C-alpha positions in Angstrom: 0.1 165.6 -167.9 -0.5 169.3 -167.5 -2.8 170.6 -164.8 -4.1 174.0 -163.6 -1.6 175.5 -161.2 -4.5 176.1 -158.8 -4.8 172.3 -158.5 -1.3 172.4 -156.9 -2.0 175.2 -154.5 -1.3 178.4 -156.6 -3.4 181.3 -155.3 -3.8 185.1 -155.5 -1.0 185.7 -153.0 1.6 183.9 -155.1 0.3 185.7 -158.2 0.6 189.0 -156.4 4.2 188.2 -155.6 4.9 187.2 -159.2 3.6 190.6 -160.4 5.4 192.6 -157.6 8.7 190.9 -158.5 8.2 191.6 -162.2 8.3 187.9 -163.2 5.7 188.1 -165.9 8.0 186.8 -168.6 8.8 183.7 -166.7 6.9 180.4 -166.5 5.6 179.5 -163.0 5.8 176.0 -161.6 5.8 174.2 -158.2 8.6 171.8 -157.3 7.1 168.4 -156.8 10.3 166.3 -156.5 13.9 167.0 -155.4 16.9 164.7 -155.7 20.5 166.0 -155.2 19.7 169.4 -156.6 17.8 168.1 -159.5 14.1 169.0 -159.5 10.9 168.1 -161.2 8.6 171.1 -161.5 4.8 171.0 -162.2 3.9 173.6 -164.8 1.0 174.2 -167.2 3.3 172.6 -169.9 3.6 169.4 -167.8 6.2 168.0 -165.5 9.7 169.4 -166.3 13.2 168.6 -165.1 14.9 171.7 -163.7 18.2 173.1 -162.3 18.9 176.2 -160.4 20.5 179.2 -162.1 24.2 180.0 -161.5 23.1 183.4 -160.0 20.7 181.7 -157.6 23.4 179.3 -156.5 25.9 182.2 -156.1 23.7 184.4 -154.0 22.4 181.7 -151.7 23.6 182.4 -148.2 22.7 178.9 -147.0 20.6 175.9 -147.6 17.4 177.7 -146.8 17.9 179.8 -150.0 17.9 176.7 -152.2 14.6 175.4 -153.7 12.6 172.8 -151.8 9.7 170.6 -152.5 6.6 172.8 -152.3 8.3 175.9 -153.6 6.7 178.0 -156.3 9.4 179.1 -158.8 9.9 181.4 -161.8 11.4 179.4 -164.6 13.2 179.8 -167.9 12.0 177.2 -170.4 14.1 175.9 -173.3 13.3 173.6 -176.2 16.1 171.2 -175.1 17.7 170.6 -171.8 16.3 171.2 -168.3 14.3 174.3 -167.3 16.3 176.9 -165.2 14.9 178.0 -161.8 15.4 181.8 -161.9 13.8 182.7 -158.6 11.8 181.3 -155.7 8.5 183.1 -154.9 8.2 184.2 -151.3 7.2 181.3 -149.0 4.4 181.6 -146.5 5.8 178.7 -144.4 8.9 176.5 -144.4 9.5 173.3 -142.4 13.1 172.9 -141.5 15.4 171.1 -139.1 19.0 171.5 -138.0 21.1 170.2 -140.9 23.0 167.0 -139.8 26.7 167.7 -139.2 26.3 171.4 -140.1 26.4 173.7 -137.1 24.1 176.7 -137.4 22.7 175.5 -140.8 19.1 174.6 -141.4 17.8 172.0 -143.9 14.5 172.8 -145.5 12.2 169.8 -145.5 9.3 171.4 -147.4 7.9 174.8 -148.2 4.4 176.4 -148.3 2.9 173.9 -146.0 -0.5 174.4 -144.3 -0.4 171.5 -142.0 2.0 168.6 -141.0 0.9 165.1 -140.3 3.1 163.8 -137.4 3.2 160.0 -137.8 4.1 157.7 -134.9 3.6 153.9 -135.0 1.8 152.3 -132.1 3.4 148.9 -132.5 6.9 149.9 -131.7 8.5 151.6 -128.7 6.4 154.7 -128.6 8.5 157.8 -128.0 6.7 160.9 -126.8 9.9 162.9 -126.7 10.3 162.5 -130.5 6.7 163.6 -131.0 7.4 166.8 -129.1 10.4 167.4 -131.3 8.2 167.3 -134.4 5.7 169.5 -132.6 8.4 172.1 -132.0 9.5 172.0 -135.6 5.8 172.8 -136.6 5.5 175.7 -134.2 8.8 177.1 -135.3 7.6 176.9 -138.9 4.1 178.3 -138.3 2.6 175.1 -139.6 -0.5 173.5 -137.9 0.4 170.0 -136.5 -1.8 166.9 -136.7 -0.8 163.8 -134.8 -1.5 160.4 -136.6 -1.0 157.2 -134.6 -0.5 154.3 -137.1 -0.5 150.5 -137.1 -3.1 150.4 -134.3 -4.3 146.9 -135.5 -1.1 145.4 -134.1 -2.0 146.5 -130.5 -4.7 145.4 -128.1 -7.3 148.1 -127.9 -6.4 148.9 -124.3 -2.8 149.7 -125.3 -4.0 152.0 -128.0 -6.2 153.9 -125.6 -3.2 154.2 -123.1 -1.1 155.8 -125.9 -3.8 158.1 -127.0 -4.5 159.2 -123.4 -0.8 159.8 -122.9 -0.7 162.0 -126.0 -3.7 164.1 -125.1 -2.4 164.5 -121.5 1.0 165.7 -122.5 0.2 167.4 -125.8 -3.3 169.0 -125.4 -5.1 171.1 -128.1 -3.5 169.2 -131.1 -5.8 166.9 -133.2 -5.0 163.2 -132.9 -6.1 160.5 -135.2 -5.5 156.7 -134.9 -5.5 154.6 -138.0 -4.8 151.0 -139.2 -3.0 150.7 -142.6 -4.3 147.1 -142.8 -8.0 147.4 -141.9 -8.2 151.1 -142.9 -10.0 151.9 -139.6 -9.8 155.6 -139.0 -9.0 156.6 -142.6 -12.4 158.0 -143.3 -12.3 160.3 -140.3 -8.7 161.4 -141.2 -9.5 162.1 -144.8 -12.5 164.3 -143.8 -10.0 166.5 -142.0 -7.8 167.0 -145.0 -9.0 169.9 -147.1 -8.9 170.4 -150.9 -6.3 172.8 -152.0 -4.4 172.7 -148.7 -0.8 171.4 -148.6 0.1 168.7 -146.0 3.5 167.3 -145.2 4.2 163.9 -143.5 6.9 163.8 -140.8 8.0 160.6 -139.1 10.7 158.0 -138.8 11.2 155.2 -141.3 8.8 152.4 -140.9 5.9 154.3 -139.3 3.8 153.9 -142.4 4.1 157.1 -144.4 4.2 155.5 -147.8 1.4 153.1 -147.0 -0.7 156.1 -145.7 0.0 157.9 -148.9 -0.9 154.9 -151.0 -4.2 154.4 -149.2 -5.2 158.1 -149.3 -4.2 158.5 -152.9 -5.8 155.2 -153.9 -2.6 153.6 -155.3 0.0 156.3 -155.6 3.1 154.5 -156.8 5.2 154.5 -153.6 7.2 151.5 -152.5 6.7 150.2 -149.0 9.0 147.9 -147.0 8.8 145.7 -143.9 10.3 146.5 -140.6 13.7 144.8 -139.9 12.9 142.2 -137.3 16.5 142.4 -135.9 16.6 146.1 -135.3 12.9 147.1 -135.4 13.9 150.0 -137.6 12.2 150.8 -140.9 14.0 150.3 -144.2 14.2 153.5 -146.2 11.5 153.3 -148.8 11.2 157.0 -149.7 14.6 158.2 -150.9 13.5 161.8 -151.8 10.8 164.3 -151.1 7.8 164.2 -153.5 4.4 166.0 -153.8 1.1 164.3 -154.7 -2.5 165.3 -155.2 -5.0 163.1 -153.3 -8.3 162.0 -154.5 -10.1 164.8 -152.6 -7.9 167.5 -154.1 -5.6 167.9 -151.0 -1.9 168.1 -151.6 0.4 165.8 -149.7 4.2 165.8 -149.5 6.0 162.5 -148.6 9.5 162.7 -147.0 12.3 160.2 -146.3 12.2 159.0 -142.7 14.3 161.2 -140.4 16.7 159.5 -138.0 17.9 162.9 -136.7 15.3 165.6 -135.7 17.5 168.5 -134.6 15.6 171.6 -134.1 16.5 174.8 -135.9 14.5 177.2 -133.7 15.4 180.9 -133.7 11.9 182.1 -132.9 9.3 180.8 -130.4 8.6 177.2 -131.6 10.0 175.6 -128.4 8.1 178.0 -126.2 4.8 177.3 -128.0 5.3 173.5 -128.0 6.0 173.6 -124.2 3.5 176.4 -123.4 2.7 175.0 -120.0 6.4 175.2 -118.9 7.0 178.7 -120.5 3.8 180.0 -118.9 4.9 178.9 -115.4 8.4 180.4 -116.1 6.9 183.9 -115.6 6.1 182.9 -112.0 9.7 182.0 -111.2 11.4 184.1 -108.5 14.3 185.0 -110.8 13.9 186.4 -114.3 17.0 184.4 -115.5 15.8 181.2 -114.0 17.2 178.1 -115.7 14.5 175.8 -114.2 17.2 173.4 -113.0 18.0 174.1 -109.4 16.9 177.6 -108.4 14.9 178.2 -105.2 11.5 179.6 -106.1 11.4 178.0 -109.5 7.7 177.6 -110.5 8.6 175.0 -113.1 10.4 172.7 -110.7 7.6 173.0 -108.2 5.1 172.0 -110.9 7.2 169.0 -111.8 7.4 167.9 -108.1 3.6 168.4 -107.7 2.9 166.3 -110.8 1.4 169.2 -112.8 4.1 168.8 -115.4 5.2 165.4 -116.8 8.8 164.8 -115.7 9.6 163.3 -119.2 8.3 166.5 -120.9 10.3 168.6 -118.5 13.6 166.7 -119.3 12.8 166.9 -123.0 12.3 170.6 -122.8 15.6 171.2 -121.1 17.4 169.1 -123.7 15.8 170.9 -126.6 16.4 174.3 -125.0 20.1 173.5 -124.8 20.0 172.5 -128.5 18.2 175.7 -129.4 20.8 177.8 -127.6 23.6 175.9 -129.4 22.0 176.3 -132.8 21.5 180.1 -132.2 25.1 180.6 -131.1 26.3 178.5 -134.1 24.1 180.6 -136.5 25.5 183.8 -135.0 29.0 182.6 -135.5 28.3 181.5 -139.1 26.8 184.9 -139.9 29.8 186.7 -138.3 32.2 184.7 -140.6 30.1 185.4 -143.6 30.1 189.2 -142.8 33.9 189.1 -142.4 34.3 187.3 -145.7 32.0 189.8 -147.4 34.1 192.7 -146.1 37.3 190.9 -147.3 35.8 190.5 -150.8 34.7 194.2 -150.8 38.2 195.4 -149.8 39.8 193.1 -152.4 37.7 194.6 -155.2 38.4 198.1 -153.9 42.2 197.5 -153.8 42.1 196.0 -157.3 40.2 199.0 -158.7 42.7 201.4 -157.1 45.6 199.5 -158.6 44.1 199.9 -162.1 44.1 203.6 -161.8 
């Protein structure tokens, strides 16, 4: 069923980009589903299957240059066969993580996101460190985070309050909502915070209730749900690919497969923003190159010892700082190799041309 592009988040900024890039002869569509480089794109002609063009594939420097769910694209349409994605319109935000098993490579989770719903289940071993990882991804991506604590009906009220107090103490200034997927307690308040025309992305492990949340918010969106394995307490994968939906109030929500690995791909200031208490104190350290591990006069260590900074948050910060440094060094090495390869190709073409004449 065809819809207005504005219903899926198209706005004046994207239209200005289309005009500036001289894409007036192309159809415009937003990617609503991705599966192994096969895409479904929402257009005014309806939902179309699409593939990327050979040129787009050839010029892509890495995974970030490939289309992702949430992208607005310029398309070539044909009477038969899939549409061809000619170009991706400039993104205003992009949520990504370190690509599993690919040093220095980032994997795009979703594009053009206004806010991310960070889902954690209250009934399992609650992990604050993982929540801080999602928070860092959001700050790296310039996406506003919202924390959603699910499955609260499976806990005594006192336990839920303890978890909420722990979140607000360690992660202040981020909105927190608690909901029950069974009783729907808390849904009305959460839905009021989700705005029409804005795009939201759900991030969380398998089994935290992402698909059930989507079903309830969208009043029956056709997403499968599955129980938690009692032997491992891990969620069975119920969402196998990323997909975009429009909720009953006009907000746009992207569902993602549960992520077992949440490696950060931070080359800006996401980590510093997520741990702003620590980075703020770092300016007070005696040494400018303080590692905050053993130096005399370290303001961060002093704050940990005095109870001003949670020890768990401090340890998590050091671990992710190490990952950030490793990712940046791997990225630098990858770019160096790409530059050398580019020079080699250029020299090869030059030598071939000289040989001809």
